[in-house]
ZAMARGU-4260 file (C-alpha; in steps of 0.2 Angstrom, whole numbers, plus 5000, padded with zeros to 4 digits):
<rodrens>
0) 5681/4586/4118 | 5680/4588/4099 | 5696/4581/4091 | 5708/4594/4083 | 5707/4594/4064
5) 5723/4590/4055 | 5718/4602/4041 | 5714/4589/4028 | 5695/4591/4029 | 5697/4609/4025
10) 5707/4605/4010 | 5695/4592/4004 | 5681/4605/4005 | 5690/4614/3991 | 5687/4601/3979
15) 5704/4592/3980 | 5712/4607/3972 | 5725/4610/3986 | 5737/4598/3994 | 5750/4600/4008
20) 5768/4603/4002 | 5779/4588/4000 | 5797/4589/4006 | 5812/4581/3997 | 5811/4568/4011
25) 5794/4563/4007 | 5786/4571/4023 | 5772/4583/4022 | 5775/4602/4027 | 5758/4606/4034
30) 5762/4624/4036 | 5761/4626/4017 | 5749/4621/4004 | 5751/4620/3985 | 5737/4624/3972
35) 5736/4609/3960 | 5730/4619/3946 | 5744/4632/3945 | 5757/4625/3957 | 5757/4641/3967
40) 5762/4639/3986 | 5753/4647/4000 | 5756/4648/4019 | 5743/4638/4028 | 5735/4645/4044
45) 5721/4632/4046 | 5709/4644/4036 | 5703/4641/4019 | 5696/4658/4015 | 5712/4664/4005
50) 5713/4647/3996 | 5695/4649/3991 | 5698/4667/3986 | 5713/4661/3975 | 5703/4647/3967
55) 5688/4658/3962 | 5699/4673/3957 | 5713/4665/3947 | 5705/4649/3940 | 5688/4656/3936
60) 5678/4646/3948 | 5680/4632/3935 | 5677/4619/3948 | 5663/4617/3960 | 5668/4623/3977
65) 5659/4618/3992 | 5662/4629/4008 | 5653/4630/4024 | 5650/4647/4031 | 5655/4653/4048
70) 5647/4663/4061 | 5655/4680/4061 | 5667/4683/4075 | 5661/4698/4087 | 5670/4714/4082
75) 5676/4708/4065 | 5669/4718/4050 | 5659/4707/4038 | 5668/4704/4022 | 5659/4705/4006
80) 5656/4688/3997 | 5666/4684/3982 | 5652/4687/3970 | 5651/4705/3976 | 5670/4709/3976
85) 5675/4723/3965 | 5680/4718/3947 | 5673/4700/3949 | 5663/4692/3935 | 5645/4687/3939
90) 5643/4670/3948 | 5627/4661/3953 | 5626/4657/3971 | 5615/4642/3974 | 5611/4638/3992
95) 5609/4620/3997 | 5596/4619/4011 | 5602/4612/4028 | 5593/4608/4044 | 5606/4617/4054
100) 5603/4636/4058 | 5622/4638/4062 | 5629/4631/4046 | 5624/4630/4028 | 5634/4625/4012
105) 5635/4635/3996 | 5640/4629/3979 | 5648/4642/3968 | 5644/4639/3949 | 5653/4648/3936
110) 5640/4654/3922 | 5654/4662/3912 | 5668/4654/3902 | 5683/4650/3912 | 5697/4663/3911
115) 5707/4675/3922 | 5698/4687/3933 | 5703/4705/3937 | 5710/4709/3954 | 5701/4720/3967
120) 5699/4738/3962 | 5711/4750/3971 | 5704/4764/3982 | 5720/4774/3979 | 5715/4786/3965
125) 5725/4787/3949 | 5732/4804/3953 | 5737/4798/3970 | 5746/4783/3963 | 5755/4794/3950
130) 5761/4805/3964 | 5768/4790/3974 | 5776/4783/3958 | 5783/4800/3954 | 5791/4802/3972
135) 5798/4784/3971 | 5804/4786/3953 | 5801/4774/3939 | 5789/4761/3947 | 5772/4755/3946
140) 5760/4749/3960 | 5752/4732/3960 | 5738/4729/3973 | 5742/4715/3985 | 5730/4717/3999
145) 5713/4725/4001 | 5706/4723/4018 | 5688/4724/4013 | 5691/4709/4001 | 5704/4699/4010
150) 5700/4703/4028 | 5704/4715/4042 | 5716/4704/4051 | 5734/4702/4053 | 5733/4684/4046
155) 5724/4690/4031 | 5737/4704/4028 | 5752/4692/4031 | 5745/4679/4020 | 5744/4691/4005
160) 5760/4702/4008 | 5773/4692/4017 | 5790/4690/4008 | 5786/4704/3995 | 5795/4720/3994
165) 5796/4735/3992 | 5778/4740/3997 | 5767/4755/4001 | 5754/4752/4014 | 5739/4764/4014
170) 5726/4768/4027 | 5709/4777/4024 | 5697/4784/4037 | 5680/4791/4037 | 5687/4809/4038
175) 5694/4807/4021 | 5713/4806/4026 | 5724/4795/4015 | 5740/4790/4024 | 5752/4776/4027
180) 5770/4771/4025 | 5784/4764/4013 | 5797/4751/4016 | 5809/4742/4005 | 5810/4727/4017
185) 5798/4712/4015 | 5785/4709/4028 | 5787/4694/4039 | 5782/4688/4057 | 5798/4687/4066
190) 5793/4700/4079 | 5810/4709/4076 | 5813/4727/4070 | 5822/4729/4053 | 5833/4743/4047
195) 5827/4753/4033 | 5835/4770/4029 | 5823/4773/4015 | 5807/4770/4024 | 5795/4784/4027
200) 5777/4788/4033 | 5766/4799/4022 | 5750/4808/4021 | 5741/4817/4006 | 5738/4835/4008
205) 5728/4839/3992 | 5739/4834/3977 | 5755/4835/3988 | 5763/4820/3996 | 5770/4825/4014
210) 5783/4812/4019 | 5791/4809/4037 | 5807/4799/4037 | 5812/4788/4053 | 5822/4796/4067
215) 5832/4780/4068 | 5832/4768/4053 | 5837/4753/4064 | 5819/4753/4071 | 5810/4759/4055
220) 5799/4743/4053 | 5793/4730/4065 | 5788/4712/4059 | 5773/4709/4070 | 5762/4694/4068
225) 5747/4701/4077 | 5746/4717/4067 | 5746/4724/4049 | 5760/4736/4043 | 5770/4741/4058
230) 5781/4757/4056 | 5792/4758/4072 | 5781/4761/4087 | 5774/4776/4078 | 5760/4770/4066
235) 5752/4753/4065 | 5738/4749/4053 | 5726/4735/4058 | 5733/4736/4076 | 5730/4719/4086
240) 5719/4712/4072 | 5707/4726/4072 | 5702/4739/4059 | 5710/4753/4069 | 5726/4763/4069
245) 5739/4764/4082 | 5747/4781/4082 | 5761/4789/4093 | 5773/4801/4086 | 5780/4805/4103
250) 5791/4789/4104 | 5805/4796/4093 | 5802/4783/4079 | 5794/4795/4066 | 5791/4813/4070
255) 5774/4818/4063 | 5759/4829/4067 | 5744/4817/4070 | 5731/4830/4065 | 5740/4832/4048
260) 5743/4813/4046 | 5725/4806/4049 | 5715/4820/4058 | 5716/4810/4074 | 5703/4798/4066
265) 5710/4781/4071 | 5696/4770/4063 | 5700/4762/4047 | 5687/4761/4033 | 5700/4752/4021
270) 5718/4747/4021 | 5728/4742/4006 | 5746/4736/4002 | 5754/4739/3985 | 5770/4731/3979
275) 5781/4742/3969 | 5786/4735/3952 | 5801/4742/3943 | 5799/4750/3926 | 5793/4739/3913
280) 5805/4737/3898 | 5796/4736/3882 | 5802/4722/3870 | 5806/4735/3857 | 5807/4754/3856
285) 5791/4762/3851 | 5800/4776/3842 | 5815/4773/3830 | 5831/4781/3835 | 5848/4778/3827
290) 5861/4779/3841 | 5877/4781/3831 | 5890/4795/3829 | 5886/4796/3810 | 5868/4800/3814
295) 5873/4814/3827 | 5884/4822/3813 | 5869/4821/3801 | 5857/4829/3813 | 5870/4843/3816
300) 5873/4846/3798 | 5854/4847/3794 | 5852/4860/3808 | 5867/4870/3802 | 5861/4871/3784
305) 5842/4874/3788 | 5834/4887/3778 | 5816/4893/3782 | 5805/4891/3768 | 5799/4909/3769
310) 5811/4921/3761 | 5808/4935/3773 | 5814/4925/3788 | 5832/4921/3790 | 5831/4911/3806
315) 5818/4902/3816 | 5813/4909/3833 | 5808/4896/3847 | 5800/4902/3863 | 5803/4891/3878
320) 5789/4891/3892 | 5789/4881/3907 | 5788/4881/3927 | 5802/4887/3937 | 5817/4874/3937
325) 5810/4864/3923 | 5826/4866/3912 | 5823/4880/3900 | 5840/4888/3902 | 5848/4870/3904
330) 5841/4866/3887 | 5848/4881/3879 | 5865/4878/3887 | 5864/4859/3881 | 5860/4864/3863
335) 5874/4876/3863 | 5886/4864/3871 | 5883/4851/3857 | 5888/4863/3843 | 5903/4871/3854
340) 5910/4853/3856 | 5911/4855/3875 | 5899/4858/3890 | 5895/4877/3892 | 5884/4887/3904
345) 5880/4904/3897 | 5862/4904/3903 | 5863/4901/3922 | 5852/4886/3927 | 5843/4887/3944
350) 5829/4879/3954 | 5822/4897/3955 | 5817/4908/3941 | 5833/4919/3936 | 5825/4924/3920
355) 5815/4940/3924 | 5812/4946/3906 | 5812/4940/3888 | 5829/4935/3882 | 5835/4929/3865
360) 5850/4917/3863 | 5858/4914/3846 | 5867/4898/3844 | 5884/4897/3835 | 5889/4882/3825
365) 5907/4884/3833 | 5922/4895/3833 | 5924/4903/3817 | 5908/4898/3810 | 5891/4907/3807
370) 5877/4907/3819 | 5864/4893/3817 | 5848/4898/3809 | 5838/4896/3825 | 5836/4908/3840
375) 5831/4901/3857 | 5820/4913/3867 | 5818/4912/3886 | 5806/4921/3898 | 5800/4921/3916
380) 5796/4904/3923 | 5778/4899/3925 | 5771/4899/3943 | 5754/4894/3949 | 5749/4910/3958
385) 5740/4923/3948 | 5751/4938/3945 | 5767/4928/3948 | 5779/4923/3934 | 5774/4923/3916
390) 5756/4928/3914 | 5744/4922/3900 | 5741/4940/3895 | 5759/4942/3891 | 5760/4929/3878
395) 5753/4939/3863 | 5765/4953/3865 | 5780/4940/3867 | 5775/4930/3852 | 5772/4945/3841
400) 5787/4954/3848 | 5777/4970/3850 | 5775/4971/3831 | 5757/4978/3833 | 5745/4985/3846
405) 5740/4974/3860 | 5721/4976/3856 | 5724/4969/3838 | 5716/4952/3834 | 5730/4939/3838
410) 5722/4927/3825 | 5722/4940/3811 | 5736/4936/3797 | 5752/4946/3798 | 5760/4954/3783
415) 5775/4944/3776 | 5788/4955/3784 | 5780/4953/3801 | 5785/4934/3801 | 5804/4938/3803
420) 5801/4946/3820 | 5789/4935/3828 | 5790/4918/3837 | 5788/4903/3825 | 5787/4889/3838
425) 5782/4888/3856 | 5790/4874/3867 | 5783/4869/3884 | 5797/4863/3895 | 5791/4851/3909
430) 5801/4841/3922 | 5796/4823/3920 | 5799/4820/3939 | 5785/4833/3943 | 5771/4829/3930
435) 5761/4820/3943 | 5763/4833/3956 | 5759/4848/3944 | 5745/4858/3953 | 5728/4861/3945
440) 5732/4880/3945 | 5748/4878/3935 | 5740/4865/3923 | 5726/4877/3920 | 5738/4891/3916
445) 5748/4880/3904 | 5732/4875/3895 | 5726/4893/3894 | 5743/4898/3886 | 5741/4883/3874
450) 5724/4888/3868 | 5730/4906/3865 | 5745/4901/3855 | 5734/4889/3846 | 5723/4903/3840
455) 5738/4911/3833 | 5742/4896/3823 | 5759/4894/3830 | 5766/4876/3831 | 5768/4869/3849
460) 5779/4855/3856 | 5782/4848/3874 | 5800/4845/3879 | 5801/4832/3893 | 5817/4835/3903
465) 5826/4825/3917 | 5820/4808/3910 | 5836/4800/3918 | 5831/4806/3935 | 5813/4799/3932
470) 5817/4782/3927 | 5831/4770/3933 | 5830/4761/3916 | 5834/4777/3907 | 5847/4782/3920
475) 5856/4765/3917 | 5856/4768/3898 | 5849/4783/3889 | 5845/4772/3874 | 5831/4764/3884
480) 5821/4780/3883 | 5809/4773/3871 | 5809/4755/3879 | 5804/4762/3895 | 5785/4759/3899
485) 5786/4772/3913 | 5793/4786/3901 | 5779/4782/3889 | 5766/4783/3902 | 5773/4800/3907
490) 5772/4806/3889 | 5755/4800/3888 | 5750/4809/3904 | 5757/4826/3899 | 5749/4824/3882
495) 5732/4821/3890 | 5734/4835/3903 | 5739/4848/3890 | 5728/4842/3876 | 5743/4839/3864
500) 5746/4824/3853 | 5760/4811/3858 | 5769/4816/3842 | 5772/4833/3850 | 5780/4826/3865
505) 5799/4824/3864 | 5810/4818/3879 | 5828/4825/3882 | 5842/4824/3894 | 5850/4841/3897
510) 5868/4843/3903 | 5868/4847/3921 | 5882/4839/3931 | 5893/4832/3916 | 5909/4840/3911
515) 5910/4830/3894 | 5898/4828/3880 | 5888/4811/3878 | 5883/4805/3860 | 5866/4798/3866
520) 5862/4814/3875 | 5867/4824/3859 | 5856/4814/3848 | 5840/4817/3859 | 5844/4835/3860
525) 5847/4837/3841 | 5832/4826/3837 | 5821/4838/3847 | 5828/4853/3838 | 5825/4844/3821
530) 5807/4841/3826 | 5804/4859/3830 | 5811/4865/3813 | 5799/4852/3804 | 5785/4860/3813
535) 5791/4877/3809 | 5792/4873/3791 | 5774/4866/3791 | 5769/4883/3799 | 5778/4893/3785
540) 5770/4882/3771 | 5753/4886/3779 | 5756/4905/3780 | 5761/4906/3762 | 5746/4896/3757
545) 5735/4908/3766 | 5743/4923/3758
</rodrens>
């Protein structure tokens, strides 16, 4: 009988770059190994595949690695070689001839300068990643495990994912379904169920994420050593070390429709696990904001004393456009509250469109004071269906306030008196929590409106609402709005999707639940109005120049 290896020979085959972990007592813990190059610790299962992967991926294959190949186990999908893994730098693979047909040795020689390598490319699309991140609020996805790279076994999965949380596990099949589960509990191999009242299964239906919570949170996730991600007894990826899915919604763990979940196609073409990372806090704000009561008063005074640069216009008219529930009416209420000195609610806010026609709201500076030189205008909410909500064809008459016939050329210049009745700035109000789930139909409608408004020469901005709900860092302190990498990403996304510069995207937090005013919320709201007035002045200068 061949003597059992103590594992040292496998470590020696890796160029002496790994050693068993030394305990404080001086004994060796042969269940763990340590990389001598970076001191990272790994669980050791008498297999060198993941150690070789780490050496070549993280240390640029800077050292020669000699590794015997193994005959592929029956039924196990062949894994791609390191030099064919997505994102890896080119490497030259030199074969050293051997007389044995069963085994051969390979030397990996790095022909590029040493340096960090990229991680495997995720199969989860950018839009799907954004949808998941939007659902979980203020997180990023970091790919931990990819079965086609690391291996389609439970051992490979646990080696990459154990003790890391929270995670999103994703399965893919040849029928095109993308499905999986989320848990905030770290994976391990205890064999026990763990309680997770925030866990859920999911599947994508186009751009929509369909989620299924557990029936009993006490049995939400099972820590099984012989399988991959294991959700109750309902859905298991890499079931019993095979690239297949175990699916049984009848057991009462997670109620779901298997046809909707994965199309009853239980063969996995890929399996990935992502760790969720909290919102990145930038070292310094990328926009300058003075969070002081003095600045708040200065902004209020500049708005109260604003005078349009065109003599025929006594006040600036600002049109708010946005999907149902984005916060148009809430923005008006919030601005009015700032100048009233208390939270008010004149325009009723709702998750359904209560505005059925064009309405104008003057804003008063306070009791006994004059109205502000701005009027906020509201209309029906945007809806994705054709003929529902505000229509693209309605824009011209709304902006021009029916001043001239509908068949007139909207890009033709107006006489000077016409400016006093028309809209001077169009503001798109968008819920920051729903940017990633915005349907293509709704996006197309907003882009069509933007292009039409652009032909008229009217300035346009984007108001990004509910930023505190989208990002935990901002919810903790509103002053972190320009230090949140996640909010900046959202602003860049909406800028790209609507085709507007980042300088035209302004984040705000409307008053919704509060009973008292907050200085930081006021400053963001007043700054947004100030930016609108600056754009309007530029528009008036341009009109005067053309005339």
